[in-house]
Predicted model as a PDB file, atoms N, CA, C, CB and O in Angstrom, pLDDT in the B-factor column:
MODEL        1                                                                  
ATOM      1  N   MET A   1      84.859 165.900  -1.772  1.00 76.00           N  
ATOM      2  CA  MET A   1      85.723 165.525  -2.727  1.00 76.00           C  
ATOM      3  C   MET A   1      87.034 165.728  -2.895  1.00 76.00           C  
ATOM      4  CB  MET A   1      85.354 165.846  -3.568  1.00 76.00           C  
ATOM      5  O   MET A   1      87.345 166.883  -3.188  1.00 76.00           O  
ATOM      6  N   LYS A   2      87.898 164.938  -2.794  1.00 82.00           N  
ATOM      7  CA  LYS A   2      89.273 165.401  -2.673  1.00 82.00           C  
ATOM      8  C   LYS A   2      90.121 164.647  -3.891  1.00 82.00           C  
ATOM      9  CB  LYS A   2      89.871 165.037  -1.113  1.00 82.00           C  
ATOM     10  O   LYS A   2      89.891 163.467  -4.157  1.00 82.00           O  
ATOM     11  N   LEU A   3      91.052 165.369  -4.559  1.00 79.00           N  
ATOM     12  CA  LEU A   3      91.360 164.251  -5.623  1.00 79.00           C  
ATOM     13  C   LEU A   3      92.786 163.540  -4.681  1.00 79.00           C  
ATOM     14  CB  LEU A   3      91.819 165.053  -7.538  1.00 79.00           C  
ATOM     15  O   LEU A   3      93.963 163.838  -4.886  1.00 79.00           O  
ATOM     16  N   THR A   4      92.430 162.844  -3.947  1.00 82.00           N  
ATOM     17  CA  THR A   4      93.344 161.903  -3.298  1.00 82.00           C  
ATOM     18  C   THR A   4      93.291 160.290  -3.497  1.00 82.00           C  
ATOM     19  CB  THR A   4      93.173 162.155  -1.935  1.00 82.00           C  
ATOM     20  O   THR A   4      92.530 159.726  -4.283  1.00 82.00           O  
ATOM     21  N   MET A   5      94.232 159.644  -2.648  1.00 81.00           N  
ATOM     22  CA  MET A   5      93.776 158.375  -3.206  1.00 81.00           C  
ATOM     23  C   MET A   5      92.480 157.848  -2.075  1.00 81.00           C  
ATOM     24  CB  MET A   5      95.226 157.216  -3.316  1.00 81.00           C  
ATOM     25  O   MET A   5      91.570 157.151  -2.524  1.00 81.00           O  
ATOM     26  N   ASN A   6      92.492 158.173  -0.873  1.00 84.00           N  
ATOM     27  CA  ASN A   6      91.216 157.701  -0.262  1.00 84.00           C  
ATOM     28  C   ASN A   6      89.988 158.969  -0.793  1.00 84.00           C  
ATOM     29  CB  ASN A   6      91.459 157.579   1.653  1.00 84.00           C  
ATOM     30  O   ASN A   6      88.847 158.507  -0.815  1.00 84.00           O  
ATOM     31  N   GLY A   7      90.090 160.414  -1.195  1.00 84.00           N  
ATOM     32  CA  GLY A   7      88.816 160.854  -2.193  1.00 84.00           C  
ATOM     33  C   GLY A   7      88.539 160.186  -2.823  1.00 84.00           C  
ATOM     34  O   GLY A   7      87.399 159.767  -2.623  1.00 84.00           O  
ATOM     35  N   ILE A   8      89.154 159.691  -3.794  1.00 82.00           N  
ATOM     36  CA  ILE A   8      88.863 158.942  -5.354  1.00 82.00           C  
ATOM     37  C   ILE A   8      88.108 157.478  -4.796  1.00 82.00           C  
ATOM     38  CB  ILE A   8      90.680 158.528  -6.460  1.00 82.00           C  
ATOM     39  O   ILE A   8      87.307 156.893  -5.525  1.00 82.00           O  
ATOM     40  N   LYS A   9      88.401 157.051  -3.654  1.00 84.00           N  
ATOM     41  CA  LYS A   9      87.663 155.389  -3.617  1.00 84.00           C  
ATOM     42  C   LYS A   9      86.588 155.847  -3.673  1.00 84.00           C  
ATOM     43  CB  LYS A   9      87.781 154.245  -2.327  1.00 84.00           C  
ATOM     44  O   LYS A   9      85.807 155.117  -4.285  1.00 84.00           O  
ATOM     45  N   ASN A  10      86.008 157.100  -3.161  1.00 86.00           N  
ATOM     46  CA  ASN A  10      84.471 157.109  -2.832  1.00 86.00           C  
ATOM     47  C   ASN A  10      84.033 157.590  -4.697  1.00 86.00           C  
ATOM     48  CB  ASN A  10      83.938 158.608  -1.209  1.00 86.00           C  
ATOM     49  O   ASN A  10      84.633 158.494  -5.276  1.00 86.00           O  
ATOM     50  N   ARG A  11      83.196 156.975  -5.184  1.00 86.00           N  
ATOM     51  CA  ARG A  11      83.171 157.401  -6.754  1.00 86.00           C  
ATOM     52  C   ARG A  11      81.944 157.747  -6.930  1.00 86.00           C  
ATOM     53  CB  ARG A  11      83.547 156.335  -7.849  1.00 86.00           C  
ATOM     54  O   ARG A  11      81.614 157.861  -8.110  1.00 86.00           O  
ATOM     55  N   LYS A  12      81.007 157.991  -6.003  1.00 90.00           N  
ATOM     56  CA  LYS A  12      79.741 158.508  -6.242  1.00 90.00           C  
ATOM     57  C   LYS A  12      79.565 159.763  -6.143  1.00 90.00           C  
ATOM     58  CB  LYS A  12      78.912 158.026  -5.560  1.00 90.00           C  
ATOM     59  O   LYS A  12      78.801 160.228  -6.989  1.00 90.00           O  
ATOM     60  N   PRO A  13      80.051 160.561  -5.323  1.00 90.00           N  
ATOM     61  CA  PRO A  13      80.216 162.143  -5.881  1.00 90.00           C  
ATOM     62  C   PRO A  13      80.950 162.488  -7.174  1.00 90.00           C  
ATOM     63  CB  PRO A  13      80.993 162.969  -4.856  1.00 90.00           C  
ATOM     64  O   PRO A  13      80.481 163.345  -7.923  1.00 90.00           O  
ATOM     65  N   TRP A  14      82.232 161.770  -7.499  1.00 86.00           N  
ATOM     66  CA  TRP A  14      83.127 162.307  -8.705  1.00 86.00           C  
ATOM     67  C   TRP A  14      81.719 161.873  -9.943  1.00 86.00           C  
ATOM     68  CB  TRP A  14      85.089 161.212  -8.934  1.00 86.00           C  
ATOM     69  O   TRP A  14      81.598 162.803 -10.740  1.00 86.00           O  
ATOM     70  N   GLU A  15      81.063 161.118 -10.125  1.00 88.00           N  
ATOM     71  CA  GLU A  15      80.030 160.149 -10.790  1.00 88.00           C  
ATOM     72  C   GLU A  15      79.039 161.641 -11.060  1.00 88.00           C  
ATOM     73  CB  GLU A  15      79.249 158.571  -9.564  1.00 88.00           C  
ATOM     74  O   GLU A  15      79.042 162.401 -12.029  1.00 88.00           O  
ATOM     75  N   MET A  16      78.331 161.678  -9.949  1.00 90.00           N  
ATOM     76  CA  MET A  16      77.037 162.979  -9.809  1.00 90.00           C  
ATOM     77  C   MET A  16      77.740 164.092 -10.174  1.00 90.00           C  
ATOM     78  CB  MET A  16      76.288 163.333  -8.161  1.00 90.00           C  
ATOM     79  O   MET A  16      76.971 164.965 -10.575  1.00 90.00           O  
ATOM     80  N   ALA A  17      79.191 164.502 -10.204  1.00 88.00           N  
ATOM     81  CA  ALA A  17      79.595 165.777 -10.833  1.00 88.00           C  
ATOM     82  C   ALA A  17      79.787 165.596 -11.978  1.00 88.00           C  
ATOM     83  CB  ALA A  17      80.638 166.401 -10.385  1.00 88.00           C  
ATOM     84  O   ALA A  17      80.100 166.615 -12.594  1.00 88.00           O  
ATOM     85  N   GLY A  18      79.718 164.502 -12.659  1.00 87.00           N  
ATOM     86  CA  GLY A  18      80.220 163.987 -14.056  1.00 87.00           C  
ATOM     87  C   GLY A  18      81.586 163.587 -14.424  1.00 87.00           C  
ATOM     88  O   GLY A  18      81.773 163.533 -15.639  1.00 87.00           O  
ATOM     89  N   ILE A  19      82.392 163.350 -13.819  1.00 85.00           N  
ATOM     90  CA  ILE A  19      83.660 163.000 -13.709  1.00 85.00           C  
ATOM     91  C   ILE A  19      83.690 161.320 -13.576  1.00 85.00           C  
ATOM     92  CB  ILE A  19      84.284 163.805 -12.484  1.00 85.00           C  
ATOM     93  O   ILE A  19      83.163 160.532 -12.790  1.00 85.00           O  
ATOM     94  N   VAL A  20      84.723 161.150 -14.936  1.00 84.00           N  
ATOM     95  CA  VAL A  20      84.458 159.716 -14.960  1.00 84.00           C  
ATOM     96  C   VAL A  20      85.813 159.437 -14.552  1.00 84.00           C  
ATOM     97  CB  VAL A  20      83.919 159.008 -16.368  1.00 84.00           C  
ATOM     98  O   VAL A  20      86.718 160.029 -15.142  1.00 84.00           O  
ATOM     99  N   LEU A  21      86.177 158.349 -13.321  1.00 83.00           N  
ATOM    100  CA  LEU A  21      87.759 157.970 -12.864  1.00 83.00           C  
ATOM    101  C   LEU A  21      87.562 156.830 -13.648  1.00 83.00           C  
ATOM    102  CB  LEU A  21      88.287 157.699 -11.087  1.00 83.00           C  
ATOM    103  O   LEU A  21      86.546 156.305 -14.103  1.00 83.00           O  
ATOM    104  N   PRO A  22      89.126 156.475 -13.729  1.00 80.00           N  
ATOM    105  CA  PRO A  22      89.640 155.555 -14.540  1.00 80.00           C  
ATOM    106  C   PRO A  22      89.194 153.938 -13.677  1.00 80.00           C  
ATOM    107  CB  PRO A  22      91.399 155.955 -14.744  1.00 80.00           C  
ATOM    108  O   PRO A  22      89.119 153.802 -12.456  1.00 80.00           O  
ATOM    109  N   GLY A  23      88.991 153.041 -14.543  1.00 82.00           N  
ATOM    110  CA  GLY A  23      88.312 151.879 -14.180  1.00 82.00           C  
ATOM    111  C   GLY A  23      89.508 150.918 -13.382  1.00 82.00           C  
ATOM    112  O   GLY A  23      89.546 149.983 -12.582  1.00 82.00           O  
ATOM    113  N   TYR A  24      90.091 151.461 -13.858  1.00 82.00           N  
ATOM    114  CA  TYR A  24      91.770 150.543 -12.908  1.00 82.00           C  
ATOM    115  C   TYR A  24      91.836 151.000 -11.419  1.00 82.00           C  
ATOM    116  CB  TYR A  24      93.737 151.194 -13.658  1.00 82.00           C  
ATOM    117  O   TYR A  24      91.353 152.068 -11.042  1.00 82.00           O  
ATOM    118  N   ASP A  25      92.436 150.164 -10.643  1.00 85.00           N  
ATOM    119  CA  ASP A  25      92.979 150.403  -9.572  1.00 85.00           C  
ATOM    120  C   ASP A  25      94.031 151.359  -9.057  1.00 85.00           C  
ATOM    121  CB  ASP A  25      93.244 149.528  -9.398  1.00 85.00           C  
ATOM    122  O   ASP A  25      95.061 150.756  -8.754  1.00 85.00           O  
ATOM    123  N   VAL A  26      94.088 152.703  -8.860  1.00 81.00           N  
ATOM    124  CA  VAL A  26      94.963 153.652  -9.004  1.00 81.00           C  
ATOM    125  C   VAL A  26      95.767 153.030  -7.711  1.00 81.00           C  
ATOM    126  CB  VAL A  26      94.362 155.254  -9.023  1.00 81.00           C  
ATOM    127  O   VAL A  26      96.971 153.110  -7.956  1.00 81.00           O  
ATOM    128  N   GLU A  27      95.552 152.490  -6.534  1.00 84.00           N  
ATOM    129  CA  GLU A  27      96.308 152.398  -5.770  1.00 84.00           C  
ATOM    130  C   GLU A  27      97.637 151.135  -5.952  1.00 84.00           C  
ATOM    131  CB  GLU A  27      95.446 152.357  -4.752  1.00 84.00           C  
ATOM    132  O   GLU A  27      98.675 150.956  -5.314  1.00 84.00           O  
ATOM    133  N   ALA A  28      97.114 150.524  -6.951  1.00 85.00           N  
ATOM    134  CA  ALA A  28      97.780 149.028  -7.263  1.00 85.00           C  
ATOM    135  C   ALA A  28      99.075 149.683  -8.498  1.00 85.00           C  
ATOM    136  CB  ALA A  28      96.264 147.580  -8.154  1.00 85.00           C  
ATOM    137  O   ALA A  28     100.236 149.366  -8.754  1.00 85.00           O  
ATOM    138  N   VAL A  29      98.211 150.619  -8.970  1.00 78.00           N  
ATOM    139  CA  VAL A  29      99.397 151.143 -10.092  1.00 78.00           C  
ATOM    140  C   VAL A  29     100.571 152.073  -8.966  1.00 78.00           C  
ATOM    141  CB  VAL A  29      98.485 152.484 -11.623  1.00 78.00           C  
ATOM    142  O   VAL A  29     101.794 151.945  -9.007  1.00 78.00           O  
ATOM    143  N   SER A  30      99.957 152.808  -8.204  1.00 78.00           N  
ATOM    144  CA  SER A  30     101.135 153.703  -7.270  1.00 78.00           C  
ATOM    145  C   SER A  30     101.909 152.606  -6.825  1.00 78.00           C  
ATOM    146  CB  SER A  30     100.555 154.689  -5.824  1.00 78.00           C  
ATOM    147  O   SER A  30     103.112 152.775  -7.026  1.00 78.00           O  
ATOM    148  N   GLU A  31     101.486 151.116  -6.073  1.00 81.00           N  
ATOM    149  CA  GLU A  31     102.436 150.452  -5.626  1.00 81.00           C  
ATOM    150  C   GLU A  31     103.523 149.741  -6.543  1.00 81.00           C  
ATOM    151  CB  GLU A  31     101.847 149.669  -4.904  1.00 81.00           C  
ATOM    152  O   GLU A  31     104.705 149.522  -6.279  1.00 81.00           O  
ATOM    153  N   LYS A  32     103.047 149.544  -7.301  1.00 77.00           N  
ATOM    154  CA  LYS A  32     103.653 149.251  -8.851  1.00 77.00           C  
ATOM    155  C   LYS A  32     104.847 150.338  -9.327  1.00 77.00           C  
ATOM    156  CB  LYS A  32     102.289 149.407 -10.062  1.00 77.00           C  
ATOM    157  O   LYS A  32     105.989 150.103  -9.721  1.00 77.00           O  
ATOM    158  N   ALA A  33     104.285 151.363  -9.177  1.00 71.00           N  
ATOM    159  CA  ALA A  33     105.291 152.720  -9.940  1.00 71.00           C  
ATOM    160  C   ALA A  33     106.453 152.454  -8.549  1.00 71.00           C  
ATOM    161  CB  ALA A  33     104.253 154.966 -10.050  1.00 71.00           C  
ATOM    162  O   ALA A  33     107.654 152.192  -8.629  1.00 71.00           O  
ATOM    163  N   LYS A  34     105.791 152.590  -7.584  1.00 76.00           N  
ATOM    164  CA  LYS A  34     106.949 152.589  -6.288  1.00 76.00           C  
ATOM    165  C   LYS A  34     108.031 151.596  -6.393  1.00 76.00           C  
ATOM    166  CB  LYS A  34     106.270 152.238  -4.826  1.00 76.00           C  
ATOM    167  O   LYS A  34     109.200 151.880  -6.129  1.00 76.00           O  
ATOM    168  N   LYS A  35     107.557 150.169  -6.864  1.00 77.00           N  
ATOM    169  CA  LYS A  35     108.429 149.057  -6.732  1.00 77.00           C  
ATOM    170  C   LYS A  35     109.564 149.129  -8.412  1.00 77.00           C  
ATOM    171  CB  LYS A  35     107.229 147.445  -6.520  1.00 77.00           C  
ATOM    172  O   LYS A  35     110.683 148.644  -8.581  1.00 77.00           O  
ATOM    173  N   ASN A  36     108.817 149.808  -9.252  1.00 72.00           N  
ATOM    174  CA  ASN A  36     109.316 149.603 -10.519  1.00 72.00           C  
ATOM    175  C   ASN A  36     109.196 151.090 -11.211  1.00 72.00           C  
ATOM    176  CB  ASN A  36     108.484 148.392 -11.284  1.00 72.00           C  
ATOM    177  O   ASN A  36     108.409 151.232 -12.146  1.00 72.00           O  
ATOM    178  N   ARG A  37     110.128 152.398 -10.656  1.00 69.00           N  
ATOM    179  CA  ARG A  37     110.040 153.508 -11.375  1.00 69.00           C  
ATOM    180  C   ARG A  37     109.569 154.004 -12.840  1.00 69.00           C  
ATOM    181  CB  ARG A  37     110.986 153.748 -11.271  1.00 69.00           C  
ATOM    182  O   ARG A  37     108.582 154.676 -13.140  1.00 69.00           O  
ATOM    183  N   ASN A  38     110.750 153.372 -13.790  1.00 65.00           N  
ATOM    184  CA  ASN A  38     110.882 153.110 -14.640  1.00 65.00           C  
ATOM    185  C   ASN A  38     109.838 152.761 -15.642  1.00 65.00           C  
ATOM    186  CB  ASN A  38     111.540 152.555 -14.394  1.00 65.00           C  
ATOM    187  O   ASN A  38     110.053 153.116 -16.801  1.00 65.00           O  
ATOM    188  N   GLY A  39     108.902 152.214 -15.409  1.00 59.00           N  
ATOM    189  CA  GLY A  39     107.886 151.117 -16.107  1.00 59.00           C  
ATOM    190  C   GLY A  39     106.611 152.031 -15.668  1.00 59.00           C  
ATOM    191  O   GLY A  39     106.060 152.604 -16.608  1.00 59.00           O  
ATOM    192  N   CYS A  40     106.190 152.199 -14.668  1.00 59.00           N  
ATOM    193  CA  CYS A  40     104.810 152.903 -14.354  1.00 59.00           C  
ATOM    194  C   CYS A  40     105.001 154.316 -14.279  1.00 59.00           C  
ATOM    195  CB  CYS A  40     104.151 152.444 -13.002  1.00 59.00           C  
ATOM    196  O   CYS A  40     103.931 154.850 -13.986  1.00 59.00           O  
ATOM    197  N   ILE A  41     105.764 154.993 -14.399  1.00 65.00           N  
ATOM    198  CA  ILE A  41     105.773 156.435 -14.505  1.00 65.00           C  
ATOM    199  C   ILE A  41     104.908 156.837 -15.548  1.00 65.00           C  
ATOM    200  CB  ILE A  41     107.097 156.978 -14.731  1.00 65.00           C  
ATOM    201  O   ILE A  41     104.025 157.608 -15.170  1.00 65.00           O  
ATOM    202  N   LEU A  42     104.897 156.518 -16.858  1.00 69.00           N  
ATOM    203  CA  LEU A  42     103.916 156.635 -18.039  1.00 69.00           C  
ATOM    204  C   LEU A  42     102.461 156.268 -17.798  1.00 69.00           C  
ATOM    205  CB  LEU A  42     104.381 155.761 -19.150  1.00 69.00           C  
ATOM    206  O   LEU A  42     101.531 156.742 -18.451  1.00 69.00           O  
ATOM    207  N   GLU A  43     102.313 155.244 -16.652  1.00 72.00           N  
ATOM    208  CA  GLU A  43     100.915 154.487 -16.455  1.00 72.00           C  
ATOM    209  C   GLU A  43     100.038 156.096 -15.681  1.00 72.00           C  
ATOM    210  CB  GLU A  43     101.122 152.658 -15.064  1.00 72.00           C  
ATOM    211  O   GLU A  43      99.052 156.723 -16.067  1.00 72.00           O  
ATOM    212  N   LEU A  44     101.000 156.301 -14.436  1.00 73.00           N  
ATOM    213  CA  LEU A  44     100.442 157.036 -13.624  1.00 73.00           C  
ATOM    214  C   LEU A  44     100.317 158.713 -14.475  1.00 73.00           C  
ATOM    215  CB  LEU A  44     101.351 156.883 -12.210  1.00 73.00           C  
ATOM    216  O   LEU A  44      99.372 159.479 -14.288  1.00 73.00           O  
ATOM    217  N   ALA A  45     101.299 158.953 -15.245  1.00 76.00           N  
ATOM    218  CA  ALA A  45     101.547 160.171 -16.097  1.00 76.00           C  
ATOM    219  C   ALA A  45     100.031 160.107 -16.965  1.00 76.00           C  
ATOM    220  CB  ALA A  45     103.155 160.018 -17.177  1.00 76.00           C  
ATOM    221  O   ALA A  45      99.616 161.234 -17.236  1.00 76.00           O  
ATOM    222  N   ILE A  46      99.056 158.849 -17.489  1.00 78.00           N  
ATOM    223  CA  ILE A  46      98.210 158.908 -18.522  1.00 78.00           C  
ATOM    224  C   ILE A  46      97.024 159.070 -17.241  1.00 78.00           C  
ATOM    225  CB  ILE A  46      98.230 157.509 -19.763  1.00 78.00           C  
ATOM    226  O   ILE A  46      96.065 159.755 -17.597  1.00 78.00           O  
ATOM    227  N   PHE A  47      96.949 158.578 -15.900  1.00 80.00           N  
ATOM    228  CA  PHE A  47      95.962 159.050 -15.177  1.00 80.00           C  
ATOM    229  C   PHE A  47      95.676 160.502 -15.510  1.00 80.00           C  
ATOM    230  CB  PHE A  47      96.258 158.846 -13.831  1.00 80.00           C  
ATOM    231  O   PHE A  47      94.839 161.074 -16.208  1.00 80.00           O  
ATOM    232  N   PHE A  48      96.873 160.948 -14.607  1.00 80.00           N  
ATOM    233  CA  PHE A  48      96.633 162.566 -14.306  1.00 80.00           C  
ATOM    234  C   PHE A  48      96.588 163.549 -15.606  1.00 80.00           C  
ATOM    235  CB  PHE A  48      97.918 163.143 -13.337  1.00 80.00           C  
ATOM    236  O   PHE A  48      95.999 164.629 -15.574  1.00 80.00           O  
ATOM    237  N   ALA A  49      97.130 163.162 -16.511  1.00 80.00           N  
ATOM    238  CA  ALA A  49      96.932 163.837 -17.975  1.00 80.00           C  
ATOM    239  C   ALA A  49      95.307 163.280 -17.969  1.00 80.00           C  
ATOM    240  CB  ALA A  49      98.172 163.134 -19.512  1.00 80.00           C  
ATOM    241  O   ALA A  49      94.569 164.178 -17.563  1.00 80.00           O  
ATOM    242  N   HIS A  50      94.701 162.251 -18.256  1.00 78.00           N  
ATOM    243  CA  HIS A  50      93.275 162.043 -18.373  1.00 78.00           C  
ATOM    244  C   HIS A  50      92.719 162.891 -17.020  1.00 78.00           C  
ATOM    245  CB  HIS A  50      92.872 160.303 -18.399  1.00 78.00           C  
ATOM    246  O   HIS A  50      92.256 163.886 -17.578  1.00 78.00           O  
ATOM    247  N   LEU A  51      92.537 163.048 -15.886  1.00 76.00           N  
ATOM    248  CA  LEU A  51      92.060 163.915 -15.487  1.00 76.00           C  
ATOM    249  C   LEU A  51      92.270 165.220 -15.116  1.00 76.00           C  
ATOM    250  CB  LEU A  51      91.792 163.551 -14.991  1.00 76.00           C  
ATOM    251  O   LEU A  51      91.772 165.741 -14.119  1.00 76.00           O  
ATOM    252  N   SER A  52      93.213 165.911 -16.131  1.00 79.00           N  
ATOM    253  CA  SER A  52      93.341 167.103 -16.229  1.00 79.00           C  
ATOM    254  C   SER A  52      92.315 167.709 -17.606  1.00 79.00           C  
ATOM    255  CB  SER A  52      94.892 167.291 -16.299  1.00 79.00           C  
ATOM    256  O   SER A  52      92.108 168.880 -17.923  1.00 79.00           O  
ATOM    257  N   VAL A  53      91.883 166.657 -18.134  1.00 76.00           N  
ATOM    258  CA  VAL A  53      91.262 166.958 -19.747  1.00 76.00           C  
ATOM    259  C   VAL A  53      89.759 166.588 -18.682  1.00 76.00           C  
ATOM    260  CB  VAL A  53      91.883 165.531 -21.637  1.00 76.00           C  
ATOM    261  O   VAL A  53      88.837 167.403 -18.647  1.00 76.00           O  
ATOM    262  N   VAL A  54      89.726 165.781 -18.184  1.00 73.00           N  
ATOM    263  CA  VAL A  54      88.129 165.204 -17.944  1.00 73.00           C  
ATOM    264  C   VAL A  54      87.780 166.542 -16.687  1.00 73.00           C  
ATOM    265  CB  VAL A  54      88.019 163.032 -17.126  1.00 73.00           C  
ATOM    266  O   VAL A  54      86.691 167.067 -16.921  1.00 73.00           O  
ATOM    267  N   LEU A  55      88.384 167.037 -15.662  1.00 75.00           N  
ATOM    268  CA  LEU A  55      87.855 167.734 -14.539  1.00 75.00           C  
ATOM    269  C   LEU A  55      87.556 169.043 -15.570  1.00 75.00           C  
ATOM    270  CB  LEU A  55      88.993 167.936 -13.062  1.00 75.00           C  
ATOM    271  O   LEU A  55      86.515 169.623 -15.262  1.00 75.00           O  
ATOM    272  N   PRO A  56      88.064 169.459 -16.406  1.00 77.00           N  
ATOM    273  CA  PRO A  56      87.837 171.068 -16.623  1.00 77.00           C  
ATOM    274  C   PRO A  56      86.636 170.690 -17.785  1.00 77.00           C  
ATOM    275  CB  PRO A  56      89.495 172.189 -17.295  1.00 77.00           C  
ATOM    276  O   PRO A  56      85.804 171.567 -18.020  1.00 77.00           O  
ATOM    277  N   MET A  57      86.577 169.842 -18.257  1.00 73.00           N  
ATOM    278  CA  MET A  57      85.584 169.381 -19.288  1.00 73.00           C  
ATOM    279  C   MET A  57      83.979 169.636 -18.485  1.00 73.00           C  
ATOM    280  CB  MET A  57      85.949 167.552 -19.728  1.00 73.00           C  
ATOM    281  O   MET A  57      83.054 170.370 -18.834  1.00 73.00           O  
ATOM    282  N   ALA A  58      84.106 168.668 -17.237  1.00 73.00           N  
ATOM    283  CA  ALA A  58      83.165 168.550 -16.404  1.00 73.00           C  
ATOM    284  C   ALA A  58      82.491 169.596 -15.699  1.00 73.00           C  
ATOM    285  CB  ALA A  58      83.551 167.859 -15.692  1.00 73.00           C  
ATOM    286  O   ALA A  58      81.332 169.449 -15.309  1.00 73.00           O  
ATOM    287  N   PHE A  59      83.229 170.774 -15.490  1.00 76.00           N  
ATOM    288  CA  PHE A  59      83.238 172.073 -14.993  1.00 76.00           C  
ATOM    289  C   PHE A  59      82.214 172.949 -15.986  1.00 76.00           C  
ATOM    290  CB  PHE A  59      84.802 172.628 -14.954  1.00 76.00           C  
ATOM    291  O   PHE A  59      81.158 173.509 -15.689  1.00 76.00           O  
ATOM    292  N   TRP A  60      82.981 172.857 -17.407  1.00 74.00           N  
ATOM    293  CA  TRP A  60      82.538 173.363 -18.289  1.00 74.00           C  
ATOM    294  C   TRP A  60      81.287 173.268 -18.919  1.00 74.00           C  
ATOM    295  CB  TRP A  60      83.198 173.222 -18.842  1.00 74.00           C  
ATOM    296  O   TRP A  60      80.600 174.066 -19.555  1.00 74.00           O  
ATOM    297  N   ARG A  61      81.149 171.973 -18.549  1.00 74.00           N  
ATOM    298  CA  ARG A  61      79.182 171.677 -18.747  1.00 74.00           C  
ATOM    299  C   ARG A  61      78.219 171.768 -17.886  1.00 74.00           C  
ATOM    300  CB  ARG A  61      78.724 170.360 -19.053  1.00 74.00           C  
ATOM    301  O   ARG A  61      77.022 171.624 -18.132  1.00 74.00           O  
ATOM    302  N   GLN A  62      78.826 172.069 -16.603  1.00 76.00           N  
ATOM    303  CA  GLN A  62      78.004 172.636 -15.967  1.00 76.00           C  
ATOM    304  C   GLN A  62      77.728 174.225 -15.730  1.00 76.00           C  
ATOM    305  CB  GLN A  62      78.197 172.086 -15.064  1.00 76.00           C  
ATOM    306  O   GLN A  62      76.881 174.834 -15.077  1.00 76.00           O  
ATOM    307  N   GLY A  63      79.065 174.717 -16.735  1.00 64.00           N  
ATOM    308  CA  GLY A  63      78.474 176.166 -16.943  1.00 64.00           C  
ATOM    309  C   GLY A  63      78.349 177.103 -15.857  1.00 64.00           C  
ATOM    310  O   GLY A  63      77.883 178.224 -16.060  1.00 64.00           O  
TER     311      GLY A  63                                                      
ENDMDL                                                                          
END                                                                             
């Protein structure tokens, strides 16, 4: 379970840990960001903000 493009493709370990990954294609957003840096930076920021909230909550729930 690694927080990389390949690591999040396998959703099962993340879901078993209680972590909800975004429903959109992260690789597509990344490619879009590379082509249009001004428009997609916000989308990537939202993704990582989501993870920064969800990951600690999942570990907190596990106790």
